[in-house]
N, C-alpha and C positions, 0 to 999 in steps of 0.2 A: 316602943318596940322598933319603930322605923329608924330611929337614930342608931340602934344597934345593927340593924340590917343594911343600913345605907352603904357602908363600905363594900359589902358584898354585891349589892344591887348595882352600884356605880362601877364595879369591876366588870360587869357584864356589858356587852354591846347594848346601846340604848333600845334597839328594836327587839332584842331578845328579852330585855327587862320588861318592856311593854307587853310582849306576848305572854310572859309569865304572870304579869299583873292581871291580864284579861282571864287567863286560865284559873287563877286563884279566885277571882270574883265570881266565876261561874258556880262555885260551891255555895254561894249566897248564904253564908253562915254568920255574917256579922250581925251582932245585936243592935238594932236601930236605936234603942234607948241609950247606948253608950255615947252616941254623938249628940244627944240632946243637952241643952244648957238651961240654966235658970234665966228667966227674963226673956226667953225666946219670942214671946208674944209681941215684944217691942219691935221685932224685925219683920212682922207680917206686912205684906205689901200687895199691890196689884200689878199685873202685867197683862196687857191686852184684855182688860176687864175680867180677868180671872185672879183668884186669890193665890198668893204664894206664901208658904210658911216663913220664907226668908228670901232676900234678893240675890243669894249667892248661887251661881250656876256653874256647871262644868261645860267648858267650851267644846265645840266639835273638834274631832281629831283624836280623841282618846278611844271612844267606842265607835269606831268608824262604820261597822257593819251591824250595829244594834244587837250586840250579844249579851251585854251585862248591865243595861240601863236600870233595871229594878234593883240590882245589887248596889249600884252607885247612889240611888236615892237614899239608901240606908246610911251612907256616909254623912248625911246631913244636908246635902244640897237641896236648895229650894226648887231647882229645875235642872234638867240635864239635856244637852243637845248632842244628838248622834249624827254620824256622817263625817265627811261628805259622801253622799250616796249618788251614784251615777246610774244611768239606765242599764248598762251592761256591766258584768263583772270586770274588774280592772286590776292588774297586778301592780301598777305604778312604775316608778322609775327604778333603775338598777341600784342595788345595795353596794356599799353603805350609803344611807340616805337620811340618817338622823345623827346629829352631833351635839354632845353636851359641851357648853362653854362654861365650865365650872367657875372660872375666875370672874365671870360676868353674870352669873346666875341666869344664864340664857340657854337657848337651844337654837339650832338651825336645822330645818328639815327640807327635803326635796322629795317627799313621798310620792306626790303625783296622783292624789285621789285613789289610792289603793283601797278597794272595798269589794264586797260580794255582789253588788248590783241590786237594783230595786226589787226584783222578783223575790230574791232570797230574803231581803230585809222585810219586805211586805209579809212574807210567810211567818217570819219570826215575831213580828209585831201582832199578827193575827192570832198566833198560838199562845203568845205571852203578852197580853195587853199591859201597857204602862200603868204602874201604880200611882204615878204622880204626873207632874207637869213636864211634858216631853217636847222638845224642839227637834225637828229633822232638817239637817243641812243638805242641800242638793246642788249638784253641778253637772257639767257635761263630760262625756267621755273624751279622751284625748284624740281619738281618731275619728270623731264625728264630723260630718259635713255640715251640720246645722246645730250649733250650740243652743240656740233659742228653742228649737224643737226638743232637745234633750231636757232642758228645764221644764218645759210643758209636760213632757211624759212623766217625769219624776213627781211633779206637783200633782198631776192627775191621779197617779197611782198611790201616793203616800199620804195625801192630806187628811184622809179619814182617821189616821192613827195619831196625828200630831196636834199638840196644843198650838203650835205655830210652825211654819215652814220658812227656813232661811234660804234665800237666793244668794249663793256664794259667787260673786263676780270678782273676788279680790285675791284669790290665791296667786302667788307669783310663780307657781310650779306647773301651770297649765298654759301653754302658749296661746295668746290671743284672748285669754279670759278677761284681763283687765281692760280690754277695749270697751267692755260694757259700761265703763264709767263715762264714756262719751255720750253726749246728750241724745243723739239720733238713735244709736243702738239701744241705749237704756230705755228710751221712750217706746221703741218697738217691742222690746221684751215685756215691759210692764203692761202695755196695752193688751198684749196677747194673754198674759196671765189674768188680767182683769176680765177679759172676754170669757175665758174658761170658767172663772169663778161665777160670772153672771149666768152663763149658759147652763152650768151644772148646779147652780145654787149652792156653791161651796162657801162655807162660813169661816174656814181656817185662815187666821191672820198670816200675812206675808211680811217677812222681815228681809231687809237688804244688808248684806255684809260688805263693808267698805274697806278699801286699802288705806293704810296709813301714808302711802306715798303720793296721794293726790295733790294736785296744785291748788293754790288758794282759790282760783277762779272756779274750780270744779265743785267746790262746796256749795256755792249758790245754785249751780245747774242741777246738782243731785237733789238738793232740798226742793227745788222747783218741781222736779219730776216726782219726788215722794209725795208732795202735797197735791200735785195735779192728779195723780193716779190713786191717791188715798192709801198709800202703803202704810202698814200698821206700825212699823218701827225700823230702826237701823242698829246694826252692830258695829261698834267702833272700838277696835279695828282688827283686821287680820294681821298676819305677819308682814315684815318688811324685807325687801332685798337691798335696802340702803342702810345708812347710819352705822357703818363698821369702823369708822376712823378712830373712835374713842374706846373701842373694846380692847381687852388685854389678852384674851385667850388666843393661842396660836391657831385655833380652828376658825377664826373669825372670817376668813376669806373663802370658806366653803360656800358653794353655790346653794341657794335656797332661801326660805323665809326665816327671818330672825324673830324669835319670840322671847318673852321673859322680861327681866328687869329693865333692859335698855329701852323697852317700849313704854315704860310707865309715864314719862312726861310727854312723849309724842302723842299717845292716845288721849291723855288728859287734855292737852291743848285742843285736839279735834273735837272732843266732847263739848268743851266750852263754846267752840265756834259753831258747831251744829245746833246746840241748844239755843244759842243767841239768834242764829239765823232763822230757826223755825219757831222762835218765841215760845219754846217749850211745848209745842203742840204735838211733836213726834216722840214717842218713847224711845229712849236710847239704852242699849245694853253695852256697858263699858268693858273692854277687854284690854289687857296689856300690862304686865308687870305687877299683878295683884298677888301678894303673898302675906298680907296682914290685914287686920281690921282698919288700920290707918290708911293704907293704900286703897282699900275698898271704899272707905268713907270719903276720901278725896274725889274718887270718881263719881260717887252719888251726889256729893255737894256741888260738883261741877255740872251736873245735869243728867246723870245716868239714873234711870228708873231701877235698873238691876245691873249686876256685874257677872262676869265669867272669868274663870281661871283654868289653866292647864299646866303650864310650866311651873307655876307656884306649887302645885301638888307634886310634881316630879321631884323638886328640891326639898320639900318639907313633909311629904308623905300625906296619907289620907286624913290624918288628924288636923291638917291645916284648916279644914272647913270649920271644925269645932273651935279652933283657936280664933279664927276670924270672927265667928259669931260672938264669942265671949268679949273680944276687944271692941266690936261694934256696939254691943250693949253698954260697955263701960264708957265709950265715947258719947253715946246718946245721953246717958245719965249725967255725965260731966257737963255737957252742953245744954242740959235741961230740955232735951227734945224727946217728946213722949213716944214717937213712932218714927221709924226710918223713912216713911213717906214724906214726913215734914222736912226732911233734910235734902230732898231732891232739888238741886239747883241753887242752894243757898249761897254758894260761892261762885256762881257763874258770872 
């Protein structure tokens, strides 16, 4: 059905198409059984000591304000991440701010953390509890005077609804956000988050979302901080504001974060580097260019415990999750691997 609708969908402005998808999912009429596959038990895994029915997640950015997460679970995702959520409601940057690069199977966005704010999101999650494994991605408001304080506020407010909380220090569309990759700022942020966890006896895992544009030397520093403060996991990676020279689409020079196929090898390399640097001690969620079972398997074999996609669903439709699951099961059988967990890091 998506292949028939795609010309119409791609004829719409990307943000209009996205809003239409959110409105459609609010009807919550999709039959969950349609997205089930034979052999799915081979894909069962663990993330932060909790069971997932499969390692395929939806990345933050689609359900920014936690409106349709339970409908998204029905598409077959093993987990869904909502957000980025900020303390106050935020309209984001001026439109147009999303661009399809169809020749490159990529997208560029400069949305700027548009969302309804943590109070509204909290109310939605309270009234409609998640049916499955839910991550919540948090960040600071653009006009805040204290980004660290914004992270603390959101974590304190939203942790009780989440299977994990993602600390987003890596979007290229919020000025000064990536400064948190620096050792001193990151250390201060993680220390304050840990203090809050200890003082309020919060059990929710903390995950750090990393930029693909970090320098080689920063890998060691970030890993050092993750191990020092016992951060539960990392997401590799967010969008990039680099790597435009080999793209074909005439929209390639639009300002913003590049996602999709061009990130496939970039994120794969970082997964291998972080997995090796941490000696496999820190769970990795791999993101970037995943649109098939093969690209998902490559990330897992490189060291990812789980994976996420977003742009891959834009180009392939909601059935992409089912297709990835089918192909992953076929790969596991071909490689004589009984369970997806056994594949983590085999090619690192």
